[in-house]
C-alpha positions as CSV (number, residue, x, y, z in Angstrom):
1,M,-120.9,-168.1,74.4
2,L,-120.9,-165.2,76.8
3,S,-122.3,-165.6,80.3
4,E,-125.1,-163.2,81.5
5,S,-122.6,-161.3,83.6
6,Q,-120.3,-160.8,80.6
7,K,-123.2,-159.6,78.5
8,A,-124.2,-157.2,81.3
9,H,-120.7,-155.9,81.4
10,A,-120.6,-155.5,77.7
11,R,-123.9,-153.5,77.8
12,K,-122.4,-151.1,80.4
13,I,-119.3,-150.6,78.3
14,S,-121.5,-149.9,75.3
15,I,-123.1,-147.0,77.1
16,I,-119.7,-145.6,77.9
17,E,-118.6,-146.1,74.3
18,G,-121.7,-144.5,73.0
19,S,-121.0,-141.4,75.2
20,F,-117.5,-141.0,73.8
21,A,-118.9,-141.5,70.3
22,T,-121.6,-138.9,71.0
23,V,-119.0,-136.2,72.0
24,W,-117.0,-137.1,68.9
25,G,-120.1,-136.7,66.7
26,A,-121.0,-133.4,68.3
27,F,-117.5,-131.9,67.6
28,T,-117.1,-133.3,64.1
29,G,-120.5,-134.0,62.6
30,G,-119.1,-137.4,61.7
31,F,-122.4,-139.2,62.3
32,S,-124.2,-138.0,59.1
33,G,-123.3,-134.4,59.6
34,N,-124.6,-131.7,62.0
35,S,-125.2,-127.9,61.9
36,Y,-121.6,-127.1,62.6
37,L,-120.4,-129.3,59.7
38,V,-122.9,-127.6,57.4
39,G,-121.4,-124.3,58.6
40,F,-117.9,-125.6,57.8
41,F,-118.9,-126.4,54.2
42,L,-120.7,-123.1,53.8
43,W,-117.6,-121.3,55.2
44,L,-115.5,-123.2,52.5
45,G,-117.8,-121.6,49.9
46,A,-120.4,-124.4,49.2
47,T,-123.4,-123.3,47.2
48,P,-127.0,-124.6,47.9
49,F,-126.6,-127.2,45.2
50,V,-123.2,-128.3,46.6
51,M,-125.0,-128.7,49.9
52,S,-127.5,-131.0,48.3
53,I,-124.5,-133.1,47.1
54,Y,-123.2,-133.0,50.7
55,G,-126.6,-134.3,51.9
56,A,-126.6,-137.0,49.2
57,L,-123.1,-138.3,50.0
58,I,-124.1,-139.3,53.5
59,P,-126.7,-141.9,52.5
60,L,-124.6,-142.8,49.4
61,A,-121.8,-144.0,51.8
62,S,-124.3,-146.6,53.1
63,V,-125.6,-147.5,49.6
64,I,-122.2,-148.9,48.7
65,Q,-121.8,-150.5,52.2
66,P,-122.3,-154.1,51.0
67,F,-119.4,-153.7,48.6
68,S,-117.1,-152.4,51.3
69,L,-118.2,-155.2,53.6
70,M,-117.5,-157.7,50.9
71,L,-113.9,-156.4,50.7
72,A,-113.7,-157.1,54.5
73,R,-115.5,-160.5,54.3
74,T,-112.5,-162.4,55.6
75,F,-113.2,-160.9,59.0
76,T,-115.0,-163.5,61.3
77,S,-115.0,-161.1,64.3
78,K,-117.5,-158.2,64.2
79,K,-115.5,-156.5,67.0
80,R,-112.2,-156.6,65.1
81,F,-113.8,-155.2,61.9
82,I,-115.6,-152.4,63.8
83,L,-112.3,-151.5,65.6
84,L,-110.5,-151.2,62.2
85,V,-113.1,-148.8,60.7
86,A,-113.3,-146.8,63.9
87,I,-109.6,-146.3,63.9
88,L,-109.8,-145.1,60.3
89,A,-112.7,-142.7,60.9
90,R,-112.6,-141.4,64.5
91,P,-109.2,-139.9,65.2
92,T,-108.4,-139.1,61.6
93,F,-111.4,-136.9,61.0
94,L,-109.1,-134.0,62.0
95,T,-107.6,-134.1,58.5
96,L,-110.9,-132.6,57.1
97,A,-110.0,-129.2,58.6
98,L,-106.6,-129.3,56.8
99,V,-108.4,-129.0,53.4
100,V,-108.6,-125.2,54.1
101,L,-104.8,-125.0,53.6
102,I,-105.1,-126.2,50.0
103,N,-104.8,-123.2,47.7
104,T,-107.3,-124.2,45.0
105,G,-110.9,-123.5,44.1
106,M,-111.5,-127.2,44.3
107,K,-111.1,-127.3,48.1
108,V,-114.9,-127.8,48.7
109,W,-114.9,-130.8,46.4
110,I,-111.8,-132.2,48.0
111,A,-113.4,-131.8,51.5
112,L,-116.5,-133.5,50.2
113,F,-114.4,-136.5,49.0
114,I,-112.6,-136.8,52.3
115,F,-115.9,-136.5,54.2
116,F,-117.3,-139.2,51.9
117,F,-114.5,-141.6,52.8
118,F,-115.1,-141.1,56.5
119,E,-118.9,-141.8,56.0
120,I,-118.1,-145.0,54.1
121,A,-115.9,-146.2,57.0
122,I,-118.6,-145.2,59.6
123,S,-121.5,-146.8,57.7
124,S,-119.6,-150.0,57.1
125,A,-119.5,-150.7,60.8
126,G,-123.2,-150.2,61.2
127,P,-124.6,-153.7,60.4
128,A,-121.8,-155.4,62.2
129,W,-122.5,-153.2,65.3
130,Q,-126.2,-153.9,65.1
131,A,-125.6,-157.6,64.9
132,W,-123.2,-157.4,67.8
133,M,-125.7,-155.6,70.0
134,S,-128.6,-157.9,69.0
135,D,-126.4,-160.8,70.5
136,L,-126.0,-158.8,73.7
137,V,-129.5,-157.4,74.3
138,D,-132.5,-159.7,74.6
139,Q,-135.6,-158.8,72.6
140,R,-137.8,-158.5,75.7
141,V,-135.7,-155.6,77.1
142,R,-134.4,-153.9,74.0
143,G,-136.8,-150.9,74.3
144,R,-135.8,-150.3,77.9
145,Y,-132.0,-150.8,77.3
146,F,-131.7,-148.7,74.2
147,G,-134.0,-146.1,75.7
148,L,-131.6,-145.8,78.7
149,R,-128.5,-145.9,76.5
150,N,-130.0,-143.2,74.2
151,L,-131.1,-141.1,77.3
152,I,-127.5,-141.1,78.6
153,T,-125.9,-140.4,75.3
154,G,-128.5,-137.7,74.7
155,L,-127.7,-136.0,77.9
156,V,-124.0,-136.2,77.1
157,S,-124.7,-134.5,73.7
158,V,-126.0,-131.4,75.5
159,P,-122.8,-130.0,77.0
160,A,-120.8,-131.3,74.0
161,T,-123.0,-129.5,71.5
162,L,-123.0,-126.3,73.4
163,A,-119.2,-126.5,73.9
164,A,-118.6,-127.0,70.2
165,G,-120.8,-124.0,69.3
166,Y,-119.0,-121.7,71.8
167,V,-115.6,-122.9,70.5
168,L,-116.7,-121.9,67.0
169,D,-118.0,-118.5,68.1
170,I,-115.1,-117.6,70.5
171,L,-112.5,-118.5,67.8
172,G,-114.4,-116.6,65.1
173,G,-115.6,-119.5,63.0
174,G,-112.5,-119.6,60.8
175,F,-109.7,-122.1,60.3
176,W,-108.5,-122.3,63.9
177,A,-112.1,-122.6,65.2
178,F,-112.9,-125.6,63.0
179,F,-109.4,-127.2,63.5
180,T,-109.8,-126.9,67.3
181,M,-113.3,-128.3,67.2
182,F,-112.2,-131.3,65.0
183,A,-109.1,-131.9,67.2
184,I,-111.2,-132.1,70.4
185,G,-113.6,-134.5,68.6
186,S,-110.7,-136.7,67.5
187,V,-109.5,-137.0,71.1
188,F,-112.9,-138.4,72.1
189,G,-112.8,-140.5,69.0
190,A,-109.6,-142.2,70.3
191,L,-111.3,-142.8,73.6
192,D,-114.3,-144.4,71.8
193,V,-111.9,-146.8,70.0
194,Y,-110.5,-147.9,73.4
195,A,-114.0,-148.5,74.8
196,L,-114.8,-150.7,71.8
197,K,-111.6,-152.6,72.3
198,I,-112.5,-153.6,75.9
199,Q,-116.1,-154.5,75.2
200,D,-116.9,-158.2,75.2
201,E,-118.1,-160.1,72.1
202,D,-119.6,-163.5,71.6
203,P,-117.1,-166.0,70.1
204,A,-117.3,-165.6,66.3
205,P,-119.0,-168.3,64.4
206,T,-117.1,-170.1,61.7
207,G,-117.2,-168.6,58.3
208,N,-116.9,-165.0,56.9
209,M,-118.6,-162.0,58.5
210,L,-120.5,-161.3,55.3
211,N,-121.3,-163.8,52.5
212,P,-122.4,-162.4,49.1
213,H,-124.4,-165.5,48.4
214,V,-126.4,-165.1,51.6
215,L,-127.0,-161.5,50.7
216,I,-128.8,-162.6,47.6
217,E,-130.9,-165.1,49.5
218,V,-131.9,-162.6,52.1
219,L,-133.1,-160.3,49.3
220,K,-135.5,-163.1,48.2
221,L,-137.0,-163.5,51.7
222,K,-140.7,-162.6,52.1
223,G,-142.5,-161.7,55.2
224,D,-142.1,-159.0,57.9
225,Y,-138.5,-158.1,57.0
226,R,-139.4,-157.3,53.4
227,K,-142.6,-155.4,54.3
228,F,-140.7,-153.3,56.9
229,L,-137.8,-152.7,54.5
230,I,-140.2,-151.3,51.8
231,A,-142.0,-149.2,54.3
232,Y,-138.9,-147.6,55.7
233,I,-137.4,-147.1,52.3
234,L,-140.5,-145.0,51.4
235,M,-140.4,-143.1,54.8
236,T,-136.7,-142.3,54.3
237,F,-137.2,-141.1,50.7
238,A,-140.1,-138.8,51.7
239,G,-138.1,-137.5,54.6
240,T,-135.0,-136.6,52.7
241,I,-136.6,-134.5,49.9
242,S,-136.0,-131.6,52.3
243,G,-132.3,-132.1,52.1
244,P,-130.0,-130.2,54.5
245,Y,-132.0,-127.0,53.9
246,P,-133.6,-126.6,57.4
247,T,-130.0,-125.9,58.7
248,V,-129.1,-123.9,55.6
249,M,-132.2,-121.8,56.1
250,M,-131.3,-121.1,59.8
251,I,-127.8,-120.0,58.7
252,D,-128.5,-118.1,55.5
253,D,-132.0,-116.8,56.0
254,F,-132.3,-116.5,59.8
255,H,-128.7,-115.5,60.3
256,Y,-128.3,-117.6,63.5
257,S,-124.9,-117.6,65.2
258,Y,-123.2,-121.0,66.0
259,A,-124.1,-120.4,69.7
260,I,-127.8,-120.1,68.7
261,L,-127.6,-123.2,66.5
262,G,-126.0,-125.0,69.5
263,L,-128.9,-123.8,71.7
264,I,-131.5,-125.1,69.2
265,T,-129.7,-128.4,68.9
266,V,-129.5,-128.8,72.6
267,A,-133.2,-128.1,73.0
268,S,-133.9,-130.9,70.5
269,S,-131.3,-133.2,72.1
270,L,-132.6,-132.8,75.6
271,A,-136.2,-133.5,74.5
272,A,-135.0,-136.6,72.6
273,A,-132.9,-137.8,75.6
274,F,-135.8,-137.7,78.1
275,A,-138.2,-139.1,75.5
276,Q,-136.1,-142.1,74.8
277,P,-137.1,-144.2,77.9
278,V,-140.8,-143.3,77.3
279,W,-140.6,-144.5,73.6
280,G,-138.7,-147.6,74.7
281,R,-141.4,-148.6,77.2
282,L,-144.2,-147.8,74.8
283,G,-142.5,-149.9,72.2
284,D,-142.0,-152.8,74.5
285,R,-145.7,-152.6,75.6
286,Y,-147.5,-151.9,72.3
287,G,-144.9,-152.9,69.7
288,P,-142.3,-150.7,68.1
289,F,-144.0,-150.8,64.6
290,K,-147.3,-149.5,66.0
291,M,-145.5,-146.6,67.6
292,L,-143.5,-146.0,64.4
293,K,-146.8,-145.4,62.6
294,I,-147.6,-142.7,65.1
295,V,-144.2,-141.2,64.5
296,A,-144.8,-141.2,60.8
297,F,-148.0,-139.2,61.2
298,F,-146.4,-136.5,63.3
299,R,-143.2,-136.4,61.2
300,A,-145.3,-135.3,58.2
301,F,-146.6,-132.2,60.1
302,L,-143.1,-131.4,61.3
303,M,-142.3,-130.5,57.7
304,L,-145.2,-128.2,57.5
305,G,-143.8,-126.6,60.6
306,W,-140.5,-125.9,58.7
307,A,-142.5,-124.5,55.8
308,L,-144.1,-122.0,58.1
309,A,-141.1,-121.5,60.4
310,L,-140.4,-118.1,62.0
311,P,-136.9,-116.9,62.8
312,S,-137.9,-116.1,66.4
313,L,-136.6,-118.4,69.1
314,I,-140.1,-118.3,70.6
315,Y,-141.1,-120.4,67.6
316,M,-137.9,-122.4,67.0
317,L,-137.2,-123.6,70.6
318,P,-140.6,-125.3,71.2
319,F,-140.6,-126.5,67.6
320,Q,-137.1,-128.1,68.1
321,I,-138.4,-129.8,71.3
322,I,-141.2,-131.5,69.3
323,I,-138.6,-132.5,66.6
324,G,-136.4,-134.0,69.4
325,I,-139.3,-136.0,70.8
326,V,-140.8,-137.2,67.5
327,A,-138.1,-137.3,64.9
328,N,-134.9,-137.8,66.9
329,A,-136.2,-140.1,69.6
330,G,-139.3,-141.8,68.3
331,L,-138.1,-142.4,64.7
332,G,-134.7,-143.6,65.6
333,L,-135.6,-145.9,68.5
334,M,-138.8,-147.4,67.0
335,S,-137.3,-148.1,63.6
336,F,-134.2,-149.6,65.1
337,N,-136.1,-151.9,67.5
338,T,-138.6,-152.9,64.7
339,L,-135.6,-153.8,62.5
340,L,-134.0,-156.0,65.2
341,N,-137.4,-157.7,65.8
342,V,-138.0,-158.6,62.1
343,V,-134.5,-159.2,60.9
344,P,-134.1,-162.9,60.0
345,N,-131.7,-165.1,62.1
346,F,-130.5,-166.5,58.8
347,G,-128.0,-164.0,57.4
348,K,-128.5,-161.4,60.1
349,T,-125.4,-159.3,59.2
350,E,-126.3,-159.5,55.5
351,A,-129.9,-158.5,56.2
352,L,-128.8,-155.5,58.2
353,S,-126.4,-154.5,55.5
354,L,-129.0,-154.8,52.8
355,Y,-131.4,-152.8,54.9
356,S,-128.9,-150.0,55.4
357,S,-127.9,-149.9,51.8
358,L,-131.4,-149.8,50.3
359,V,-132.8,-147.3,52.9
360,N,-129.8,-145.0,52.3
361,F,-130.2,-145.3,48.5
362,A,-133.7,-143.9,49.0
363,S,-132.1,-141.1,51.1
364,F,-129.5,-140.5,48.3
365,I,-132.3,-140.2,45.7
366,G,-134.3,-137.9,48.0
367,N,-131.3,-135.6,48.5
368,I,-130.5,-135.5,44.7
369,I,-134.2,-134.5,44.1
370,S,-133.9,-131.8,46.7
371,G,-130.9,-130.4,44.8
372,L,-132.9,-130.4,41.6
373,F,-135.7,-128.6,43.4
374,V,-133.5,-125.9,44.7
375,I,-132.2,-125.2,41.2
376,V,-135.7,-125.1,39.6
377,L,-137.1,-123.0,42.4
378,A,-134.1,-120.7,42.9
379,E,-135.8,-117.6,41.6
380,V,-139.1,-118.1,43.3
381,H,-140.0,-115.5,46.0
382,F,-143.5,-114.5,47.0
383,N,-145.3,-113.3,50.1
384,F,-148.0,-115.3,51.7
385,I,-149.6,-115.1,55.2
386,G,-146.9,-112.7,56.2
387,L,-144.0,-115.0,55.2
388,T,-141.6,-114.8,52.3
389,F,-141.8,-118.2,50.5
390,N,-138.6,-119.1,48.7
391,D,-137.1,-122.3,47.4
392,Y,-136.5,-123.8,50.9
393,R,-140.0,-123.3,52.2
394,I,-141.6,-124.7,49.0
395,I,-139.4,-127.8,49.2
396,F,-140.5,-128.2,52.8
397,F,-144.2,-128.1,51.8
398,I,-143.6,-130.7,49.0
399,T,-141.9,-132.9,51.6
400,F,-144.9,-132.5,53.9
401,L,-147.2,-133.8,51.2
402,A,-144.9,-136.7,50.4
403,R,-144.6,-137.7,54.1
404,L,-148.3,-137.6,54.5
405,A,-148.8,-140.0,51.5
406,V,-146.2,-142.4,52.9
407,F,-147.8,-142.4,56.3
408,Y,-151.1,-143.7,54.7
409,Y,-149.1,-146.5,53.1
410,V,-147.3,-147.5,56.3
411,Y,-150.5,-147.3,58.4
412,R,-152.0,-150.1,56.3
413,I,-149.0,-152.5,56.9
414,K,-149.3,-155.2,59.5
415,L,-146.2,-157.1,60.9
416,E,-146.5,-160.3,62.9
417,K,-143.2,-160.0,64.8
418,S,-143.2,-156.3,65.7
419,S,-146.8,-155.2,65.7
């Protein structure tokens, strides 16, 4: 059992590790993609439908997560397993840029396959990392700790995101631009691996890290965990019907440069960073699930904002600030803290893995549906209230209605452990 001083040291190292991981994610898009990675696939020649596949592969990697964890079930140390998958994913992400050198029309699909492998590795570490952190951070201070951690990593993301955008623009957005960007990210990925290596871990309990029989038993559990699982599955499904098309619209319709995309991302990241401690304290005081209900309400209207979006930065910058506060900060922190509060002590890693798998399956289905929508609505163009409505804007409006319906369902749910 770790002493309190060892836990405090591990929590400090986790903030440093998270900062390195943030820079890696800003330069690679390895954490479920980003605007620059979308630009990379568009530069390779991806069509809107291919981009829906790209969006669907990210959650699909987590859908198959329990199977990948079962292959690694001989691990009794969460830290050792996380280190293995971090080594596989962080520094080696650079290989994605080398796909450009392949002289075939299949290069986009090859790049998607390689990206899918990295996402599987990254997502496999998620439940183990969450269980590791739940051992290090007491429930009474989780909101404040993760609010502080997310504030620091959010502030780190600002210069990293801007730097990545300027690298792409200065180098012309071609092969050397993306290669350099992924290379810089891989260096910070290696530093992230080292920080994980020196972080303390509670002595591993006897037995395997993940037991398939316990996984089945967890699925049968009733109560707060199951209610929250169903609620967040629906929130995720409704949220992902929009697919990656907000970014695609900014690149294809608004014709934003990578520097402008970086500026927009930074505005959202800064707002999210400074909002994290506020959400954390509100969650500790009123309960993270109550605050999540508020987030669900405002998230619905954010999609209406995309449906009516203007290319002007006078519109986009304030809008991105609201997205950062609500979607990036509120949704992530409140859902994470609610999960840690309701997850059963029996089969904790299994319960976290099951949650990630089912939630991301809902995201996978949502992205596939968004791809079908973009095919069906491809020829739709009409003017309304001074805006040209195309397939993207109509999909955003459909997502708005879906999110509003889900908010009503979530609002009616009551949890005992995370009110």
